[in-house]
DOTI-182252 format. One record per atom (N, C-alpha, C, O): residue number from 1; residue in one letter; x, y, z. Coordinates in Angstrom, 1 decimal. Layout:
BEGIN
<site resi="NUM" resn="A" u="X" v="Y" w="Z"/>
...
//
This chain:
BEGIN
<site resi="1" resn="M" u="-39.4" v="-5.7" w="19.3"/>
<site resi="1" resn="M" u="-39.6" v="-4.3" w="19.5"/>
<site resi="1" resn="M" u="-40.9" v="-3.9" w="18.6"/>
<site resi="1" resn="M" u="-41.0" v="-4.3" w="17.5"/>
<site resi="2" resn="A" u="-41.7" v="-3.1" w="19.2"/>
<site resi="2" resn="A" u="-42.9" v="-2.7" w="18.5"/>
<site resi="2" resn="A" u="-42.6" v="-1.7" w="17.4"/>
<site resi="2" resn="A" u="-41.7" v="-0.9" w="17.6"/>
<site resi="3" resn="K" u="-43.4" v="-1.7" w="16.4"/>
<site resi="3" resn="K" u="-43.3" v="-0.7" w="15.3"/>
<site resi="3" resn="K" u="-43.7" v="0.7" w="15.8"/>
<site resi="3" resn="K" u="-44.6" v="0.8" w="16.6"/>
<site resi="4" resn="K" u="-43.0" v="1.7" w="15.3"/>
<site resi="4" resn="K" u="-43.4" v="3.0" w="15.7"/>
<site resi="4" resn="K" u="-44.2" v="3.6" w="14.5"/>
<site resi="4" resn="K" u="-43.7" v="3.6" w="13.4"/>
<site resi="5" resn="H" u="-45.3" v="4.2" w="14.8"/>
<site resi="5" resn="H" u="-46.1" v="4.9" w="13.8"/>
<site resi="5" resn="H" u="-46.8" v="6.1" w="14.4"/>
<site resi="5" resn="H" u="-47.0" v="6.1" w="15.6"/>
<site resi="6" resn="E" u="-47.1" v="7.0" w="13.6"/>
<site resi="6" resn="E" u="-47.8" v="8.3" w="14.1"/>
<site resi="6" resn="E" u="-49.0" v="8.5" w="13.3"/>
<site resi="6" resn="E" u="-49.1" v="8.2" w="12.1"/>
<site resi="7" resn="I" u="-50.0" v="9.1" w="14.0"/>
<site resi="7" resn="I" u="-51.2" v="9.5" w="13.3"/>
<site resi="7" resn="I" u="-51.4" v="11.0" w="13.6"/>
<site resi="7" resn="I" u="-51.6" v="11.4" w="14.8"/>
<site resi="8" resn="D" u="-51.4" v="11.8" w="12.6"/>
<site resi="8" resn="D" u="-51.7" v="13.2" w="12.7"/>
<site resi="8" resn="D" u="-53.2" v="13.4" w="12.5"/>
<site resi="8" resn="D" u="-53.7" v="13.0" w="11.4"/>
<site resi="9" resn="I" u="-53.9" v="14.0" w="13.4"/>
<site resi="9" resn="I" u="-55.3" v="14.2" w="13.3"/>
<site resi="9" resn="I" u="-55.5" v="15.7" w="13.3"/>
<site resi="9" resn="I" u="-55.1" v="16.4" w="14.2"/>
<site resi="10" resn="K" u="-56.2" v="16.2" w="12.3"/>
<site resi="10" resn="K" u="-56.6" v="17.6" w="12.2"/>
<site resi="10" resn="K" u="-58.1" v="17.8" w="12.1"/>
<site resi="10" resn="K" u="-58.7" v="17.0" w="11.4"/>
<site resi="11" resn="I" u="-58.6" v="18.7" w="12.8"/>
<site resi="11" resn="I" u="-60.0" v="19.1" w="12.7"/>
<site resi="11" resn="I" u="-60.2" v="20.5" w="12.3"/>
<site resi="11" resn="I" u="-59.7" v="21.4" w="13.0"/>
<site resi="12" resn="D" u="-60.8" v="20.8" w="11.2"/>
<site resi="12" resn="D" u="-61.0" v="22.1" w="10.7"/>
<site resi="12" resn="D" u="-62.1" v="22.8" w="11.4"/>
<site resi="12" resn="D" u="-62.8" v="22.3" w="12.2"/>
<site resi="13" resn="D" u="-62.3" v="24.1" w="11.0"/>
<site resi="13" resn="D" u="-63.4" v="24.9" w="11.6"/>
<site resi="13" resn="D" u="-64.8" v="24.4" w="11.4"/>
<site resi="13" resn="D" u="-65.7" v="24.7" w="12.1"/>
<site resi="14" resn="D" u="-65.0" v="23.6" w="10.3"/>
<site resi="14" resn="D" u="-66.3" v="23.0" w="10.0"/>
<site resi="14" resn="D" u="-66.5" v="21.7" w="10.6"/>
<site resi="14" resn="D" u="-67.5" v="21.1" w="10.4"/>
<site resi="15" resn="G" u="-65.5" v="21.2" w="11.4"/>
<site resi="15" resn="G" u="-65.6" v="19.9" w="12.0"/>
<site resi="15" resn="G" u="-65.1" v="18.7" w="11.2"/>
<site resi="15" resn="G" u="-65.3" v="17.6" w="11.6"/>
<site resi="16" resn="N" u="-64.6" v="19.0" w="10.0"/>
<site resi="16" resn="N" u="-64.1" v="17.9" w="9.2"/>
<site resi="16" resn="N" u="-62.7" v="17.4" w="9.7"/>
<site resi="16" resn="N" u="-61.9" v="18.2" w="10.2"/>
<site resi="17" resn="V" u="-62.6" v="16.1" w="9.8"/>
<site resi="17" resn="V" u="-61.4" v="15.5" w="10.4"/>
<site resi="17" resn="V" u="-60.5" v="14.9" w="9.3"/>
<site resi="17" resn="V" u="-61.0" v="14.3" w="8.3"/>
<site resi="18" resn="T" u="-59.2" v="15.1" w="9.4"/>
<site resi="18" resn="T" u="-58.3" v="14.5" w="8.5"/>
<site resi="18" resn="T" u="-57.2" v="13.7" w="9.3"/>
<site resi="18" resn="T" u="-56.7" v="14.2" w="10.3"/>
<site resi="19" resn="F" u="-56.9" v="12.5" w="8.8"/>
<site resi="19" resn="F" u="-55.9" v="11.7" w="9.4"/>
<site resi="19" resn="F" u="-54.7" v="11.6" w="8.4"/>
<site resi="19" resn="F" u="-54.9" v="11.5" w="7.2"/>
<site resi="20" resn="Q" u="-53.5" v="11.6" w="9.0"/>
<site resi="20" resn="Q" u="-52.4" v="11.2" w="8.2"/>
<site resi="20" resn="Q" u="-51.5" v="10.3" w="9.0"/>
<site resi="20" resn="Q" u="-51.1" v="10.6" w="10.1"/>
<site resi="21" resn="V" u="-51.4" v="9.1" w="8.4"/>
<site resi="21" resn="V" u="-50.6" v="8.0" w="9.1"/>
<site resi="21" resn="V" u="-49.2" v="8.0" w="8.6"/>
<site resi="21" resn="V" u="-49.0" v="8.1" w="7.4"/>
<site resi="22" resn="K" u="-48.2" v="8.0" w="9.5"/>
<site resi="22" resn="K" u="-46.8" v="8.0" w="9.1"/>
<site resi="22" resn="K" u="-46.1" v="6.8" w="9.7"/>
<site resi="22" resn="K" u="-46.4" v="6.4" w="10.8"/>
<site resi="23" resn="G" u="-45.2" v="6.3" w="9.0"/>
<site resi="23" resn="G" u="-44.3" v="5.2" w="9.5"/>
<site resi="23" resn="G" u="-45.0" v="3.8" w="9.3"/>
<site resi="23" resn="G" u="-44.5" v="2.9" w="9.9"/>
<site resi="24" resn="V" u="-46.0" v="3.7" w="8.4"/>
<site resi="24" resn="V" u="-46.6" v="2.5" w="8.2"/>
<site resi="24" resn="V" u="-46.6" v="2.2" w="6.7"/>
<site resi="24" resn="V" u="-47.0" v="3.1" w="5.9"/>
<site resi="25" resn="K" u="-46.2" v="1.0" w="6.3"/>
<site resi="25" resn="K" u="-46.1" v="0.7" w="4.8"/>
<site resi="25" resn="K" u="-47.3" v="-0.2" w="4.5"/>
<site resi="25" resn="K" u="-47.8" v="-1.0" w="5.3"/>
<site resi="26" resn="G" u="-47.8" v="-0.1" w="3.3"/>
<site resi="26" resn="G" u="-48.9" v="-0.9" w="2.8"/>
<site resi="26" resn="G" u="-50.2" v="-0.6" w="3.4"/>
<site resi="26" resn="G" u="-50.5" v="0.5" w="3.9"/>
<site resi="27" resn="K" u="-51.1" v="-1.6" w="3.3"/>
<site resi="27" resn="K" u="-52.5" v="-1.4" w="3.7"/>
<site resi="27" resn="K" u="-52.7" v="-1.4" w="5.2"/>
<site resi="27" resn="K" u="-53.8" v="-1.2" w="5.7"/>
<site resi="28" resn="E" u="-51.7" v="-1.6" w="6.0"/>
<site resi="28" resn="E" u="-51.8" v="-1.5" w="7.5"/>
<site resi="28" resn="E" u="-52.4" v="-0.2" w="8.0"/>
<site resi="28" resn="E" u="-53.1" v="-0.2" w="9.0"/>
<site resi="29" resn="C" u="-52.1" v="0.9" w="7.3"/>
<site resi="29" resn="C" u="-52.6" v="2.2" w="7.7"/>
<site resi="29" resn="C" u="-54.2" v="2.2" w="7.7"/>
<site resi="29" resn="C" u="-54.8" v="2.9" w="8.5"/>
<site resi="30" resn="L" u="-54.8" v="1.5" w="6.8"/>
<site resi="30" resn="L" u="-56.3" v="1.4" w="6.8"/>
<site resi="30" resn="L" u="-56.8" v="0.7" w="8.0"/>
<site resi="30" resn="L" u="-57.8" v="1.1" w="8.6"/>
<site resi="31" resn="A" u="-56.1" v="-0.3" w="8.5"/>
<site resi="31" resn="A" u="-56.6" v="-1.0" w="9.7"/>
<site resi="31" resn="A" u="-56.4" v="-0.1" w="10.9"/>
<site resi="31" resn="A" u="-57.2" v="-0.2" w="11.8"/>
<site resi="32" resn="I" u="-55.3" v="0.7" w="10.9"/>
<site resi="32" resn="I" u="-55.0" v="1.5" w="12.0"/>
<site resi="32" resn="I" u="-56.1" v="2.6" w="12.2"/>
<site resi="32" resn="I" u="-56.5" v="3.0" w="13.3"/>
<site resi="33" resn="T" u="-56.6" v="3.2" w="11.1"/>
<site resi="33" resn="T" u="-57.6" v="4.3" w="11.2"/>
<site resi="33" resn="T" u="-59.0" v="3.8" w="11.1"/>
<site resi="33" resn="T" u="-59.9" v="4.6" w="11.3"/>
<site resi="34" resn="K" u="-59.2" v="2.5" w="10.9"/>
<site resi="34" resn="K" u="-60.6" v="2.0" w="10.8"/>
<site resi="34" resn="K" u="-61.5" v="2.4" w="11.9"/>
<site resi="34" resn="K" u="-62.6" v="2.9" w="11.6"/>
<site resi="35" resn="D" u="-61.1" v="2.2" w="13.1"/>
<site resi="35" resn="D" u="-62.0" v="2.5" w="14.3"/>
<site resi="35" resn="D" u="-62.3" v="4.0" w="14.4"/>
<site resi="35" resn="D" u="-63.4" v="4.4" w="14.7"/>
<site resi="36" resn="F" u="-61.3" v="4.8" w="14.1"/>
<site resi="36" resn="F" u="-61.5" v="6.3" w="14.0"/>
<site resi="36" resn="F" u="-62.6" v="6.6" w="13.0"/>
<site resi="36" resn="F" u="-63.5" v="7.4" w="13.3"/>
<site resi="37" resn="E" u="-62.4" v="6.1" w="11.8"/>
<site resi="37" resn="E" u="-63.3" v="6.4" w="10.7"/>
<site resi="37" resn="E" u="-64.8" v="5.9" w="11.0"/>
<site resi="37" resn="E" u="-65.7" v="6.7" w="10.8"/>
<site resi="38" resn="E" u="-64.9" v="4.7" w="11.6"/>
<site resi="38" resn="E" u="-66.2" v="4.2" w="11.9"/>
<site resi="38" resn="E" u="-66.9" v="5.1" w="13.0"/>
<site resi="38" resn="E" u="-68.1" v="5.3" w="13.0"/>
<site resi="39" resn="A" u="-66.1" v="5.6" w="14.0"/>
<site resi="39" resn="A" u="-66.6" v="6.4" w="15.1"/>
<site resi="39" resn="A" u="-67.1" v="7.8" w="14.6"/>
<site resi="39" resn="A" u="-68.0" v="8.4" w="15.1"/>
<site resi="40" resn="L" u="-66.4" v="8.3" w="13.6"/>
<site resi="40" resn="L" u="-66.6" v="9.7" w="13.2"/>
<site resi="40" resn="L" u="-67.6" v="9.8" w="12.1"/>
<site resi="40" resn="L" u="-68.2" v="10.9" w="11.9"/>
<site resi="41" resn="G" u="-67.9" v="8.8" w="11.3"/>
<site resi="41" resn="G" u="-68.9" v="8.9" w="10.2"/>
<site resi="41" resn="G" u="-68.4" v="8.5" w="8.9"/>
<site resi="41" resn="G" u="-67.5" v="7.6" w="8.8"/>
<site resi="42" resn="I" u="-68.9" v="9.1" w="7.9"/>
<site resi="42" resn="I" u="-68.6" v="8.7" w="6.5"/>
<site resi="42" resn="I" u="-67.3" v="9.3" w="6.0"/>
<site resi="42" resn="I" u="-67.0" v="10.5" w="6.2"/>
<site resi="43" resn="V" u="-66.5" v="8.5" w="5.3"/>
<site resi="43" resn="V" u="-65.2" v="8.9" w="4.7"/>
<site resi="43" resn="V" u="-65.6" v="9.6" w="3.4"/>
<site resi="43" resn="V" u="-66.1" v="9.0" w="2.5"/>
<site resi="44" resn="A" u="-65.2" v="10.9" w="3.4"/>
<site resi="44" resn="A" u="-65.5" v="11.7" w="2.2"/>
<site resi="44" resn="A" u="-64.5" v="11.5" w="1.1"/>
<site resi="44" resn="A" u="-64.8" v="11.4" w="-0.1"/>
<site resi="45" resn="S" u="-63.2" v="11.3" w="1.5"/>
<site resi="45" resn="S" u="-62.2" v="11.0" w="0.5"/>
<site resi="45" resn="S" u="-61.0" v="10.3" w="1.2"/>
<site resi="45" resn="S" u="-60.9" v="10.4" w="2.4"/>
<site resi="46" resn="R" u="-60.2" v="9.7" w="0.4"/>
<site resi="46" resn="R" u="-59.0" v="9.1" w="0.9"/>
<site resi="46" resn="R" u="-57.8" v="9.3" w="-0.1"/>
<site resi="46" resn="R" u="-58.0" v="9.0" w="-1.3"/>
<site resi="47" resn="E" u="-56.7" v="9.8" w="0.4"/>
<site resi="47" resn="E" u="-55.6" v="10.1" w="-0.5"/>
<site resi="47" resn="E" u="-54.4" v="9.2" w="0.1"/>
<site resi="47" resn="E" u="-54.0" v="9.3" w="1.2"/>
<site resi="48" resn="K" u="-53.9" v="8.3" w="-0.8"/>
<site resi="48" resn="K" u="-52.9" v="7.4" w="-0.4"/>
<site resi="48" resn="K" u="-51.5" v="8.0" w="-0.6"/>
<site resi="48" resn="K" u="-51.3" v="8.6" w="-1.7"/>
<site resi="49" resn="T" u="-50.6" v="7.9" w="0.4"/>
<site resi="49" resn="T" u="-49.3" v="8.4" w="0.2"/>
<site resi="49" resn="T" u="-48.4" v="7.3" w="-0.5"/>
<site resi="49" resn="T" u="-48.8" v="6.2" w="-0.7"/>
<site resi="50" resn="S" u="-47.2" v="7.7" w="-0.7"/>
<site resi="50" resn="S" u="-46.2" v="6.7" w="-1.4"/>
<site resi="50" resn="S" u="-46.0" v="5.5" w="-0.4"/>
<site resi="50" resn="S" u="-45.7" v="4.4" w="-0.9"/>
<site resi="51" resn="E" u="-46.1" v="5.7" w="0.9"/>
<site resi="51" resn="E" u="-45.9" v="4.6" w="1.8"/>
<site resi="51" resn="E" u="-46.9" v="3.5" w="1.6"/>
<site resi="51" resn="E" u="-46.6" v="2.3" w="1.9"/>
<site resi="52" resn="F" u="-48.1" v="3.9" w="1.2"/>
<site resi="52" resn="F" u="-49.2" v="2.9" w="1.0"/>
<site resi="52" resn="F" u="-48.8" v="1.9" w="-0.1"/>
<site resi="52" resn="F" u="-49.1" v="0.7" w="0.0"/>
<site resi="53" resn="Y" u="-48.0" v="2.3" w="-1.1"/>
<site resi="53" resn="Y" u="-47.6" v="1.5" w="-2.2"/>
<site resi="53" resn="Y" u="-46.3" v="0.7" w="-2.0"/>
<site resi="53" resn="Y" u="-45.9" v="-0.1" w="-2.8"/>
<site resi="54" resn="Q" u="-45.7" v="0.9" w="-0.8"/>
<site resi="54" resn="Q" u="-44.5" v="0.2" w="-0.5"/>
<site resi="54" resn="Q" u="-44.8" v="-1.2" w="0.1"/>
<site resi="54" resn="Q" u="-45.9" v="-1.4" w="0.7"/>
<site resi="55" resn="T" u="-43.9" v="-2.1" w="-0.1"/>
<site resi="55" resn="T" u="-44.2" v="-3.4" w="0.4"/>
<site resi="55" resn="T" u="-44.1" v="-3.5" w="1.9"/>
<site resi="55" resn="T" u="-43.2" v="-3.0" w="2.5"/>
<site resi="56" resn="E" u="-45.1" v="-4.2" w="2.5"/>
<site resi="56" resn="E" u="-45.0" v="-4.4" w="3.9"/>
<site resi="56" resn="E" u="-43.9" v="-5.4" w="4.2"/>
<site resi="56" resn="E" u="-43.8" v="-6.4" w="3.5"/>
<site resi="57" resn="T" u="-43.1" v="-5.2" w="5.2"/>
<site resi="57" resn="T" u="-42.0" v="-6.1" w="5.5"/>
<site resi="57" resn="T" u="-42.3" v="-6.9" w="6.8"/>
<site resi="57" resn="T" u="-42.8" v="-6.3" w="7.8"/>
<site resi="58" resn="Q" u="-42.1" v="-8.2" w="6.7"/>
<site resi="58" resn="Q" u="-42.2" v="-9.0" w="7.9"/>
<site resi="58" resn="Q" u="-41.0" v="-9.8" w="8.0"/>
<site resi="58" resn="Q" u="-40.4" v="-10.3" w="7.1"/>
<site resi="59" resn="T" u="-40.5" v="-10.0" w="9.3"/>
<site resi="59" resn="T" u="-39.4" v="-10.8" w="9.5"/>
<site resi="59" resn="T" u="-39.7" v="-12.0" w="10.5"/>
<site resi="59" resn="T" u="-40.3" v="-11.8" w="11.5"/>
<site resi="60" resn="T" u="-39.3" v="-13.1" w="10.1"/>
<site resi="60" resn="T" u="-39.5" v="-14.3" w="10.9"/>
<site resi="60" resn="T" u="-38.1" v="-14.9" w="11.3"/>
<site resi="60" resn="T" u="-37.3" v="-15.1" w="10.4"/>
<site resi="61" resn="T" u="-37.9" v="-15.1" w="12.6"/>
<site resi="61" resn="T" u="-36.7" v="-15.6" w="13.0"/>
<site resi="61" resn="T" u="-37.0" v="-16.9" w="13.8"/>
<site resi="61" resn="T" u="-37.8" v="-17.0" w="14.7"/>
<site resi="62" resn="Q" u="-36.2" v="-18.0" w="13.4"/>
<site resi="62" resn="Q" u="-36.4" v="-19.3" w="14.1"/>
<site resi="62" resn="Q" u="-35.0" v="-19.6" w="14.8"/>
<site resi="62" resn="Q" u="-34.0" v="-19.5" w="14.2"/>
<site resi="63" resn="V" u="-35.1" v="-19.9" w="16.1"/>
<site resi="63" resn="V" u="-33.9" v="-20.2" w="16.8"/>
<site resi="63" resn="V" u="-34.0" v="-21.6" w="17.3"/>
<site resi="63" resn="V" u="-35.0" v="-22.0" w="17.9"/>
<site resi="64" resn="E" u="-33.0" v="-22.4" w="17.1"/>
<site resi="64" resn="E" u="-33.0" v="-23.7" w="17.5"/>
<site resi="64" resn="E" u="-32.1" v="-23.8" w="18.7"/>
<site resi="64" resn="E" u="-31.0" v="-23.3" w="18.7"/>
<site resi="65" resn="G" u="-32.6" v="-24.5" w="19.8"/>
<site resi="65" resn="G" u="-31.8" v="-24.6" w="21.0"/>
<site resi="65" resn="G" u="-30.6" v="-25.6" w="20.8"/>
<site resi="65" resn="G" u="-30.7" v="-26.5" w="19.9"/>
<site resi="66" resn="K" u="-29.6" v="-25.5" w="21.6"/>
<site resi="66" resn="K" u="-28.5" v="-26.4" w="21.6"/>
<site resi="66" resn="K" u="-29.0" v="-27.7" w="22.3"/>
<site resi="66" resn="K" u="-29.6" v="-27.6" w="23.3"/>
<site resi="67" resn="G" u="-28.6" v="-28.8" w="21.7"/>
<site resi="67" resn="G" u="-29.1" v="-30.0" w="22.4"/>
<site resi="67" resn="G" u="-28.6" v="-31.2" w="21.8"/>
<site resi="67" resn="G" u="-28.9" v="-32.3" w="22.3"/>
//
């Protein structure tokens, strides 16, 4: 099952764009917004939420066939 995450994008009256990534732990949020940032221009500031500092979780499952 794919992970669910959300990106809130706000554009103010001066054309400044703000992204807020929700549902993503660790540095993955930077990869998610990278293309948006590159397309829009220079990043003026970045504020990391508490989710950024949480550990990314990965699960690996190995199934052996009967035989």
